[in-house]
N, CA, C and O of each residue as an XYZ file, in Angstrom:
396
protein
N      14.096     -2.667    -11.287
C      15.027     -3.082    -10.264
C      16.379     -2.417    -10.507
O      16.784     -2.191    -11.647
N      17.051     -2.116     -9.429
C      18.411     -1.634     -9.541
C      19.282     -2.507     -8.655
O      18.771     -3.351     -7.918
N      20.548     -2.317     -8.720
C      21.425     -3.109     -7.871
C      22.079     -2.204     -6.866
O      22.435     -1.064     -7.164
N      22.233     -2.734     -5.656
C      22.938     -1.970     -4.638
C      24.416     -2.336     -4.705
O      24.820     -3.083     -5.596
N      25.217     -1.835     -3.800
C      26.657     -2.026     -3.849
C      27.114     -3.476     -3.837
O      28.197     -3.775     -4.340
N      26.318     -4.390     -3.273
C      26.756     -5.781     -3.210
C      26.261     -6.607     -4.394
O      26.388     -7.832     -4.383
N      25.702     -5.961     -5.411
C      25.279     -6.654     -6.614
C      23.902     -7.282     -6.538
O      23.420     -7.820     -7.534
N      23.252     -7.228     -5.378
C      21.906     -7.782     -5.248
C      20.890     -6.770     -5.758
O      21.066     -5.563     -5.593
N      19.838     -7.264     -6.371
C      18.825     -6.345     -6.880
C      17.861     -5.970     -5.763
O      17.615     -6.754     -4.847
N      17.321     -4.764     -5.853
C      16.345     -4.287     -4.881
C      15.343     -3.418     -5.617
O      15.678     -2.803     -6.629
N      14.099     -3.361     -5.109
C      13.102     -2.532     -5.777
C      13.512     -1.068     -5.775
O      14.093     -0.577     -4.807
N      13.211     -0.388     -6.848
C      13.469      1.046     -6.907
C      12.436      1.734     -6.034
O      11.239      1.549     -6.253
N      12.856      2.524     -5.048
C      11.882      3.212     -4.202
C      11.018      4.154     -5.042
O      11.502      4.803     -5.969
N       9.767      4.214     -4.709
C       8.831      5.068     -5.432
C       8.448      6.206     -4.501
O       7.992      5.969     -3.383
N       8.630      7.444     -4.958
C       8.253      8.559     -4.097
C       6.728      8.624     -3.989
O       6.011      8.067     -4.820
N       6.256      9.301     -2.968
C       4.826      9.312     -2.666
C       3.997      9.908     -3.790
O       2.927      9.378     -4.090
N       4.430     10.964     -4.411
C       3.637     11.553     -5.493
C       3.481     10.568     -6.651
O       2.398     10.447     -7.223
N       4.540      9.878     -6.991
C       4.458      8.872     -8.044
C       3.540      7.747     -7.602
O       2.729      7.261     -8.390
N       3.660      7.332     -6.356
C       2.803      6.265     -5.840
C       1.338      6.676     -5.883
O       0.482      5.876     -6.260
N       1.040      7.912     -5.501
C      -0.350      8.373     -5.551
C      -0.867      8.379     -6.984
O      -2.026      8.043     -7.229
N      -0.020      8.756     -7.920
C      -0.439      8.769     -9.323
C      -0.724      7.348     -9.809
O      -1.715      7.111    -10.500
N       0.142      6.407     -9.446
C      -0.096      5.001     -9.785
C      -1.401      4.538     -9.161
O      -2.217      3.886     -9.812
N      -1.588      4.876     -7.912
C      -2.792      4.478     -7.179
C      -4.048      5.021     -7.841
O      -5.002      4.279     -8.078
N      -4.048      6.301     -8.136
C      -5.230      6.953     -8.706
C      -5.628      6.347    -10.043
O      -6.813      6.197    -10.338
N      -4.655      6.007    -10.830
C      -4.938      5.502    -12.172
C      -5.300      4.023    -12.218
O      -5.985      3.584    -13.141
N      -4.848      3.249    -11.231
C      -4.945      1.796    -11.362
C      -5.672      1.044    -10.259
O      -6.032     -0.117    -10.455
N      -5.899      1.653     -9.124
C      -6.392      0.876     -7.999
C      -7.698      1.420     -7.440
O      -7.908      2.630     -7.365
N      -8.561      0.506     -7.055
C      -9.810      0.897     -6.403
C      -9.967      0.218     -5.051
O     -10.845      0.595     -4.274
N      -9.135     -0.779     -4.753
C      -9.217     -1.511     -3.486
C      -7.839     -1.558     -2.828
O      -6.822     -1.555     -3.522
N      -7.798     -1.600     -1.504
C      -6.501     -1.719     -0.829
C      -5.734     -2.977     -1.265
O      -4.505     -2.967     -1.322
N      -6.453     -4.045     -1.567
C      -5.804     -5.280     -1.987
C      -5.017     -5.085     -3.286
O      -4.004     -5.747     -3.514
N      -5.492     -4.176     -4.127
C      -4.783     -3.900     -5.378
C      -3.379     -3.366     -5.109
O      -2.449     -3.638     -5.867
N      -3.233     -2.613     -4.039
C      -1.926     -2.058     -3.677
C      -0.973     -3.183     -3.305
O       0.198     -3.163     -3.684
N      -1.479     -4.167     -2.561
C      -0.638     -5.297     -2.168
C      -0.118     -6.061     -3.375
O       0.989     -6.598     -3.334
N      -0.880     -6.116     -4.427
C      -0.513     -6.881     -5.617
C       0.386     -6.115     -6.583
O       0.913     -6.700     -7.529
N       0.566     -4.826     -6.360
C       1.344     -3.990     -7.272
C       2.822     -4.367     -7.230
O       3.441     -4.367     -6.166
N       3.378     -4.686     -8.389
C       4.793     -5.040     -8.494
C       5.691     -3.815     -8.624
O       6.911     -3.934     -8.520
N       5.105     -2.640     -8.850
C       5.884     -1.417     -9.018
C       6.274     -0.772     -7.693
O       7.159      0.083     -7.655
N       5.625     -1.174     -6.615
C       5.870     -0.579     -5.306
C       6.597     -1.556     -4.402
O       6.302     -2.751     -4.404
N       7.548     -1.049     -3.629
C       8.172     -1.889     -2.616
C       7.281     -1.871     -1.367
O       6.294     -1.138     -1.315
N       7.633     -2.679     -0.366
C       6.808     -2.799      0.833
C       6.639     -1.453      1.543
O       5.557     -1.149      2.047
N       7.694     -0.657      1.583
C       7.622      0.646      2.240
C       6.636      1.571      1.521
O       5.866      2.279      2.168
N       6.659      1.566      0.198
C       5.722      2.378     -0.573
C       4.289      1.936     -0.360
O       3.391      2.766     -0.217
N       4.073      0.621     -0.338
C       2.730      0.083     -0.100
C       2.227      0.491      1.285
O       1.087      0.929      1.444
N       3.099      0.340      2.279
C       2.708      0.689      3.653
C       2.383      2.176      3.769
O       1.422      2.555      4.438
N       3.171      3.001      3.127
C       2.950      4.443      3.178
C       1.586      4.817      2.592
O       0.853      5.620      3.168
N       1.261      4.234      1.456
C      -0.022      4.527      0.813
C      -1.176      4.025      1.665
O      -2.144      4.749      1.895
N      -1.076      2.785      2.133
C      -2.159      2.213      2.935
C      -2.361      2.984      4.239
O      -3.497      3.241      4.640
N      -1.269      3.350      4.895
C      -1.383      4.105      6.147
C      -2.027      5.463      5.900
O      -2.842      5.922      6.700
N      -1.670      6.093      4.812
C      -2.276      7.375      4.480
C      -3.772      7.217      4.217
O      -4.577      8.039      4.656
N      -4.135      6.162      3.501
C      -5.555      5.923      3.211
C      -6.365      5.687      4.489
O      -7.548      6.020      4.549
N      -5.728      5.118      5.495
C      -6.422      4.823      6.750
C      -6.599      6.057      7.631
O      -7.346      6.018      8.609
N      -5.930      7.130      7.299
C      -5.960      8.333      8.129
C      -7.373      8.895      8.301
O      -8.168      8.916      7.361
N      -7.665      9.351      9.523
C      -8.951     10.004      9.786
C      -9.126     11.260      8.943
O     -10.244     11.732      8.738
N      -8.032     11.787      8.466
C      -8.084     12.986      7.619
C      -8.999     12.770      6.414
O      -9.632     13.709      5.930
N      -9.065     11.527      5.935
C      -9.845     11.220      4.746
C     -11.189     10.561      5.044
O     -11.835     10.035      4.138
N     -11.614     10.585      6.304
C     -12.893      9.943      6.622
C     -14.040     10.686      5.934
O     -14.021     11.909      5.789
N     -15.017      9.921      5.525
C     -16.207     10.474      4.880
C     -17.143     10.923      5.986
O     -17.532     10.124      6.838
N     -17.501     12.178      5.976
C     -18.264     12.759      7.082
C     -19.553     12.003      7.383
O     -19.863     11.748      8.546
N     -20.290     11.650      6.371
C     -21.569     10.981      6.582
C     -21.429      9.472      6.783
O     -22.406      8.804      7.122
N     -20.238      8.935      6.579
C     -19.993      7.494      6.730
C     -18.560      7.296      7.206
O     -17.687      6.965      6.404
N     -18.302      7.493      8.504
C     -16.928      7.478      9.008
C     -16.193      6.147      8.856
O     -14.979      6.102      9.052
N     -16.881      5.079      8.518
C     -16.190      3.811      8.290
C     -15.500      3.780      6.922
O     -14.785      2.830      6.605
N     -15.719      4.820      6.119
C     -15.106      4.933      4.804
C     -14.060      6.042      4.784
O     -14.161      7.025      5.517
N     -13.065      5.865      3.939
C     -12.052      6.883      3.694
C     -12.069      7.197      2.209
O     -12.256      6.308      1.377
N     -11.870      8.478      1.879
C     -11.829      8.854      0.466
C     -10.741      9.900      0.227
O     -11.019     11.096      0.139
N      -9.494      9.423      0.122
C      -8.430     10.356     -0.252
C      -8.709     10.897     -1.651
O      -9.225     10.178     -2.507
N      -8.374     12.140     -1.879
C      -8.632     12.758     -3.185
C      -7.947     12.007     -4.320
O      -8.391     12.074     -5.467
N      -6.879     11.299     -4.010
C      -6.130     10.590     -5.033
C      -6.796      9.292     -5.474
O      -6.383      8.700     -6.471
N      -7.813      8.842     -4.757
C      -8.501      7.602     -5.110
C      -9.784      7.890     -5.865
O     -10.458      8.880     -5.581
N     -10.135      7.038     -6.824
C     -11.360      7.261     -7.587
C     -12.633      6.998     -6.786
O     -13.689      7.541     -7.109
N     -12.541      6.168     -5.741
C     -13.719      5.830     -4.934
C     -13.339      5.775     -3.464
O     -12.159      5.783     -3.114
N     -14.342      5.719     -2.616
C     -14.110      5.537     -1.187
C     -13.731      4.087     -0.912
O     -14.132      3.179     -1.639
N     -12.956      3.885      0.143
C     -12.591      2.539      0.573
C     -12.956      2.383      2.038
O     -12.943      3.348      2.803
N     -13.283      1.148      2.419
C     -13.611      0.901      3.825
C     -12.337      0.908      4.660
O     -11.321      0.330      4.273
N     -12.406      1.566      5.802
C     -11.279      1.620      6.732
C     -10.833      0.207      7.081
O      -9.639     -0.092      7.097
N     -11.794     -0.652      7.357
C     -11.494     -2.033      7.742
C     -10.690     -2.750      6.661
O      -9.765     -3.500      6.975
N     -11.031     -2.529      5.394
C     -10.294     -3.158      4.301
C      -8.848     -2.661      4.238
O      -7.928     -3.424      3.945
N      -8.670     -1.381      4.517
C      -7.321     -0.810      4.514
C      -6.483     -1.396      5.641
O      -5.316     -1.731      5.442
N      -7.075     -1.518      6.822
C      -6.366     -2.102      7.963
C      -6.029     -3.571      7.685
O      -4.936     -4.031      8.015
N      -6.957     -4.296      7.085
C      -6.697     -5.695      6.732
C      -5.553     -5.807      5.725
O      -4.745     -6.731      5.811
N      -5.478     -4.883      4.782
C      -4.383     -4.884      3.815
C      -3.052     -4.605      4.518
O      -2.037     -5.213      4.177
N      -3.045     -3.697      5.492
C      -1.828     -3.436      6.263
C      -1.404     -4.680      7.047
O      -0.216     -4.996      7.113
N      -2.359     -5.377      7.633
C      -2.047     -6.609      8.356
C      -1.495     -7.670      7.407
O      -0.559     -8.389      7.754
N      -2.068     -7.766      6.222
C      -1.571     -8.723      5.231
C      -0.140     -8.383      4.834
O       0.685     -9.280      4.659
N       0.159     -7.095      4.691
C       1.517     -6.669      4.367
C       2.479     -7.073      5.488
O       3.605     -7.491      5.220
N       2.037     -6.949      6.733
C       2.851     -7.390      7.869
C       3.104     -8.893      7.803
O       4.220     -9.349      8.053
N       2.066     -9.661      7.466
C       2.228    -11.114      7.376
C       3.199    -11.479      6.255
O       4.037    -12.365      6.421
N       3.090    -10.807      5.130
C       3.991    -11.064      4.008
C       5.425    -10.760      4.425
O       6.345    -11.516      4.114
N       5.608     -9.648      5.130
C       6.947     -9.243      5.563
C       7.539    -10.137      6.621
O       8.758    -10.171      6.788
N       6.704    -10.867      7.344
C       7.217    -11.718      8.417
C       7.517    -13.137      7.937
O       7.946    -13.977      8.728
N       7.303    -13.406      6.678
C       7.600    -14.746      6.142
C       9.092    -14.885      5.880
O       9.763    -13.950      5.443
N       9.580    -16.069      6.158
C      10.979    -16.384      5.858
C      11.088    -16.772      4.389
O      10.072    -17.078      3.764
N      12.290    -16.767      3.821
C      12.456    -17.112      2.409
C      11.828    -18.452      2.022
O      11.391    -18.604      0.881
N      11.771    -19.410      2.917
C      11.184    -20.701      2.621
C       9.676    -20.699      2.654
O       9.053    -21.720      2.364
N       9.075    -19.580      3.000
C       7.626    -19.464      3.029
C       7.028    -19.647      4.411
O       5.841    -19.383      4.606
N       7.824    -20.096      5.374
C       7.293    -20.289      6.723
C       7.240    -18.957      7.458
O       8.059    -18.070      7.213
N       6.296    -18.826      8.337
C       6.207    -17.613      9.152
C       7.303    -17.626     10.188
O       7.656    -18.675     10.729
N       7.842    -16.448     10.459
C       8.897    -16.362     11.482
C       8.289    -16.222     12.851
O       9.014    -16.134     13.842
């Protein structure tokens, strides 16, 4: 964590190459990305959105994506569900209620 000008702490942004390296070494499921404390919401969204890209679809099984940075293929549906979960987390108010 670092502090911004007003003294409040904020997550240190993680560049994409670093995020991919973290991902490759530690994660096999989209849900693992959501649980990562090293990534801020923007970093998580960037990785998940990239994983969902048709660019990484498996030719013989288009419901799967396999970015070269991941050790295994992941289901597109699981990636989309993780993105939706990230949206739900981001829409919660500090008291835990949904906005």
